[in-house]
C-alpha positions in Angstrom: -0.2 -0.1 -0.3 2.9 2.2 0.6 4.0 1.7 -1.9 1.3 2.3 -4.0 0.9 5.9 -2.6 4.5 7.1 -3.2 4.3 5.8 -6.9 0.6 7.9 -6.8 2.6 10.8 -5.2 5.9 10.8 -7.2 3.4 10.7 -10.6 1.4 13.9 -8.7 4.7 15.6 -8.3 5.7 15.2 -12.1 2.0 16.5 -13.5 2.1 19.1 -10.8 5.6 20.5 -11.3 5.0 20.3 -15.4 2.0 22.1 -14.7 3.8 25.3 -12.8 6.9 24.9 -15.1 4.4 25.5 -18.1 1.9 27.7 -16.3 4.1 30.1 -14.5 5.9 32.2 -17.6 2.4 33.0 -18.9 0.5 33.7 -16.0 3.3 36.6 -15.3 3.6 38.0 -18.9 -0.3 38.4 -18.8 0.4 40.5 -15.6 3.0 42.0 -17.0 0.9 43.2 -20.3 -1.9 44.1 -18.1 0.3 46.3 -16.1 3.7 47.4 -17.5 2.6 46.8 -20.9 -0.8 48.6 -20.9 0.8 51.6 -18.8 4.1 51.9 -21.4 2.9 50.8 -24.8 -0.3 52.3 -25.4 -2.4 53.1 -29.1 -1.1 55.2 -31.6 -3.3 58.2 -32.6 -3.4 59.1 -36.6 -1.1 62.0 -36.0 1.7 60.0 -34.2 0.9 57.2 -36.6 1.8 59.8 -39.4 4.9 61.1 -37.8 6.9 58.0 -36.9 5.6 56.4 -40.6 7.9 59.4 -42.1 10.4 59.2 -39.2 10.9 55.2 -40.0 11.0 56.7 -43.7 13.4 58.9 -43.5 15.7 56.7 -41.6 15.3 53.9 -43.9 16.1 56.7 -47.0 19.1 57.9 -45.2 21.0 54.6 -43.3 19.8 51.5 -44.5 18.1 51.4 -48.4 21.1 51.8 -50.5 23.2 49.0 -47.9 20.3 46.2 -49.3 17.8 46.4 -46.3 14.0 46.7 -46.8 10.7 47.4 -45.4 7.8 44.4 -45.4 4.9 46.3 -44.5 2.0 44.1 -42.8 -0.3 47.2 -43.9 0.2 46.4 -47.4 -1.6 43.7 -48.9 1.1 42.8 -51.6 3.4 42.5 -48.9 1.2 40.2 -46.6 1.4 38.4 -49.8 5.5 37.6 -49.1 4.8 36.9 -45.9 2.2 34.2 -46.4 4.3 32.3 -49.3 7.1 32.6 -46.7 4.9 30.6 -44.5 3.7 28.0 -47.0 7.5 27.6 -48.3 8.6 26.7 -44.4 5.5 23.8 -44.0 7.0 22.3 -47.4 10.0 22.3 -46.0 9.1 20.7 -42.6 6.9 18.0 -45.3 9.7 17.3 -47.2 11.4 16.5 -44.3 8.9 14.5 -42.7 8.5 12.6 -46.3 12.4 11.6 -45.8 12.5 10.4 -42.7 14.8 7.7 -41.9 13.0 6.1 -39.8 10.0 6.3 -37.1 11.9 8.3 -34.4 13.2 10.7 -37.0 9.6 11.0 -38.4 7.8 11.8 -35.4 10.9 14.1 -34.2 10.1 16.1 -37.7 6.5 16.2 -37.1 7.0 17.6 -34.0 9.1 20.2 -35.2 6.9 21.3 -37.9 4.2 21.9 -35.0 6.2 24.0 -32.7 7.9 26.3 -35.6 4.7 26.6 -37.7 2.6 27.4 -34.3 5.7 30.0 -33.3 5.5 31.4 -36.9 1.8 31.6 -37.3 1.7 33.7 -33.9 4.4 36.1 -34.8 2.7 36.7 -38.0 -0.7 36.8 -36.9 0.5 39.8 -34.3 2.1 41.9 -36.6 -0.6 42.0 -38.9 -2.5 43.0 -35.8 0.1 45.7 -34.8 1.3 43.9 -32.0 4.6 42.8 -33.0 7.7 43.5 -35.5 10.5 41.2 -36.2 13.8 41.5 -38.9 14.1 39.1 -41.2 17.7 38.1 -41.2 17.9 36.3 -44.2 16.5 38.8 -46.1 17.5 41.8 -44.4 13.9 43.2 -44.2 12.2 44.8 -40.8 8.2 43.7 -40.9 6.1 46.0 -39.1 2.7 46.9 -39.5 3.1 50.5 -40.5 -0.1 51.7 -40.2 -0.2 50.6 -36.3 3.2 50.5 -34.8 5.9 52.5 -36.9 7.6 53.1 -33.6 8.4 49.0 -33.8 10.6 49.9 -36.6 13.2 51.3 -34.7 14.4 48.7 -32.5 14.3 46.1 -35.9 16.7 48.9 -37.0 18.6 48.1 -34.0 18.8 44.4 -34.8 20.1 45.2 -38.4 22.6 47.2 -37.3 23.8 43.8 -34.4 24.0 41.5 -37.4 25.8 44.2 -39.6 28.7 43.1 -36.9 30.1 40.0 -38.2 31.3 38.9 -34.7 27.9 39.7 -33.2 26.2 38.0 -35.8 28.2 34.9 -35.3 27.5 34.7 -31.7 23.4 35.8 -32.5 23.4 32.7 -35.1 24.6 30.1 -32.4 23.1 27.4 -29.8 20.8 29.8 -28.4 19.3 30.0 -31.3 19.4 26.2 -32.0 15.0 25.1 -31.6 16.8 21.4 -31.4 19.6 22.5 -29.0 17.0 24.5 -26.9 14.2 22.1 -26.9 17.2 19.2 -26.1 18.4 21.3 -23.2 14.9 22.4 -22.1 13.6 19.1 -21.8 16.5 17.4 -20.5 16.5 20.2 -17.6 13.0 19.6 -16.8 12.6 15.9 -16.9 15.8 15.5 -14.6 14.5 18.0 -12.1 10.9 16.3 -12.0 11.9 12.5 -12.5 14.7 12.7 -9.5 14.1 12.8 -6.0 16.3 15.2 -3.9 19.1 13.8 -2.1 20.6 14.9 1.8 23.9 16.5 1.8 25.2 13.2 4.2 23.7 11.3 1.2 25.2 12.5 -1.5 29.0 12.6 0.4 28.6 8.5 -0.5 26.9 9.4 -4.2 28.7 8.8 -7.4 29.9 11.2 -9.7 27.2 11.0 -11.9 24.8 10.9 -9.0 26.2 14.5 -7.5 26.0 15.8 -11.6 22.0 15.0 -11.6 21.7 16.1 -8.5 23.6 19.5 -9.2 21.2 19.9 -12.9 18.1 19.2 -10.4 19.0 21.7 -7.7 20.2 24.6 -10.2 17.5 23.9 -13.0 15.8 27.2 -12.5 19.0 29.0 -13.3 20.5 27.0 -16.1 17.4 27.4 -18.5 17.3 31.0 -16.7 20.7 31.4 -17.9 20.2 29.9 -21.3 17.9 32.9 -22.4 19.8 35.4 -20.8 21.9 36.2 -24.3 19.1 36.6 -26.1 17.8 38.8 -23.5 20.8 40.9 -24.4 20.8 41.1 -27.8 16.8 42.6 -27.3 18.5 45.0 -24.8 21.0 45.9 -27.9 18.5 46.2 -30.6 16.7 48.9 -28.1 19.8 50.7 -27.4 20.3 51.2 -31.4 16.8 52.0 -31.8 17.1 54.6 -29.0 19.8 56.2 -31.0 18.2 56.1 -34.3 15.1 57.4 -33.1 16.9 60.4 -31.6 18.3 61.8 -35.2 14.7 61.6 -37.2 12.1 61.9 -34.2 11.0 64.5 -33.3 11.8 65.5 -30.0 8.6 65.9 -28.9 7.3 62.8 -30.0 10.6 60.9 -28.1 9.3 59.7 -25.3 6.7 57.8 -26.5 9.6 55.7 -28.7 11.2 56.1 -25.5 8.1 53.8 -23.2 8.1 51.4 -26.3 11.7 50.7 -26.1 11.9 50.2 -22.3 8.5 48.0 -22.2 10.3 45.6 -24.4 13.5 45.9 -22.7 11.4 45.0 -19.6 9.9 41.8 -21.0 12.9 40.7 -22.2 14.1 40.9 -18.4 12.2 39.6 -16.9 11.6 36.6 -19.1 14.5 34.8 -18.4 13.4 35.3 -14.6 9.9 33.9 -15.4 11.3 31.0 -16.9 13.7 30.2 -14.2 11.5 31.1 -11.2 8.7 28.8 -13.0 11.4 25.5 -13.1 12.4 26.4 -9.5 8.9 26.6 -8.1 8.2 23.4 -10.6 10.7 21.7 -8.5 9.7 22.4 -5.0 6.3 21.5 -5.8 7.3 18.6 -7.6 9.4 17.5 -4.0 7.0 18.6 -1.6 4.1 16.5 -3.5 5.9 13.6 -4.4 7.8 13.3 -0.4 3.8 13.4 0.7 4.6 16.7 2.4 1.6 18.1 -0.2 -1.4 15.1 -0.4 -3.0 16.0 -3.5 -5.6 12.6 -2.8 -6.3 13.9 0.9 
């Protein structure tokens, strides 16, 4: 009976921990958007849209057009078609990978990657159309933004273009933290290690093997590991904000700069907080899992 209860507690701990891990960043981001973002990233009126569009166009003509960069305006149906064709090509790419898979495991993994990647890209695509997001399309050297709704985002995205023009920064930004496969493997390994491993006391660790000590270290520091992995991406985004702020100061009328400053501040706060939300979620998940698995939080009493 005791063994059965231990198994039930372990399973409940695993499921509860996973739920906490997944929900914590989502809930925290919703709170951030309802408070910080609501205050800093307010809608633009027609006059502001006109001012920022003109400033963005002047910036593009002066500093980027001659270098081969472009703007893809998500308020222009013809340019939206380019984005939609890109999504179709991406989907076809994964369909081809699935069709050429050498075995069942490979096919299953490619299907999983297709679902994840297409979901992320569709969300980003819809957000750009709605004017709630923008992005720098590295392969095409294009800033993708809705110029009729949020031309303020253009400055941050051209900040990314400046970063990618530096070969050392470009190489570092194309490294492992941008590799979805590596990220999925790392996050899954750390999460499962934390949620499937029972904690050991200091006395037990003194007699443990090096492998057991390593596993316990990963479990104990799982939140730090996941949070730290996201820090280079945070740095990249903050650099883009700094570059974007500098670019805006050259072309945006002084009276309209506070809006740009608030937009960049909101972006920076979001990217700084996200590793804390993910790392904190993993830390809480680990604690909740252990409490339930040890019977200190009895879900069935």
